[in-house]
N, C-alpha and C positions, 0 to 999 in steps of 0.2 A: 481615131487615135488608137494606137496599139496598146492593148491591156497587158502585154507581156514585157518583162524587163529587157533591156538592151543586152546584146551578146557580150559576155565577159571577155572574149578573145579579141574581137574586132570592133566592138561598140556599135554594130549595126542595129538599127531599130526595126528591122523587118523580120523579127523572130516569129515563128509559128509553132504550134504544138502538134505532136503526134503521139497520142496516148498520154503517158506520164512524162515524156521527154519534151524539152524545148529544143528547137532546131534553128540554127542560123543559116539561111540560104546563101549568104555572102561567102562565109568561110567554111561552112559545113560542120561547125562545132555543135555537138549534142550534149545536153546536160539535164539533170533532174531538176525540175523547178523548185523543189523543196530545199535543195542544197544551196548554201551560201557560196558565191564565187570565191575561189581562192585568190589571195592577194598575189599579184605578179611582182616578184622581186628580181627575176632574171629574164631577159628577153629570150623568147623561144620561137623557132620557126613553125611552119604549119604542121610538121611532124612531131613537134615537141623537143627537138634538139636545141640545146643551149647555143645562143649566138654570142660571139666575142668580137671585140674590135679587130678589124683587119680580115675577118672571114670573107670567103667568097660564097655567094648564094646565087640561086637561080629563081627567076620569076615564074610562078606556076599558073598565072592567068593573064590574059591581055588586060592592060590597065590604061585607061585614058588619063592624061595629065591635065588637071584642072588649069584653066587659063591658057591653054595651049592646044594646038592641033596635034601634038605629039602623042603617039600610042606606044607604050612599052609592050613589046610582044612577048607572049608566053615562050619560055626557054631562054630568055635573055640572061646572060651571065653578068653578075655584078661583083666586082672585086673591091676589096678594101672598104667594107662597110664601117660606119662609125656609129656607136651606140649613142642614144639620146637620153634625156632625163625620163622620158616616157618609155617603159619597157615594151610597149606595143609598136614602137616606131624605130626605124634606123635611118640614118642619113647616108647618102651615097652620091656618086656622080655617074650619070648615064649620058652619053653623047655630049660631054662637056657641061651639062647642066647639073647643078646640085639639086637633088630631089630627096624628099622624105617618103619612105615607103612603109606600109604597115607590114608587120612581121607575119601576119596570117597569109600573105600572098607570096611568101618566100620559102625556099627549102635549101638546106645546107648541101 
């Protein structure tokens, strides 16, 4: 069992330590383990840019879609995203399928 807290950006549980920093291998987020994670009130992409309804974003990593053989390739452009109640997720349509994506895998 992992003794470190989940990543505050993408909620991955595979966090590891490097000196005084905690590092998430999934999204690359680094933070000091002593700091309390900031409350997310606005959705932000992997670079920290604020996301709004209707924005166009690009996928930064190949993503396997659960329950399907579909893979969303790196560099795929997604238009007209819709924000959800969770600031770490956005709803969008890719190849005619409605999909929820984590904001840590997107860039504006």
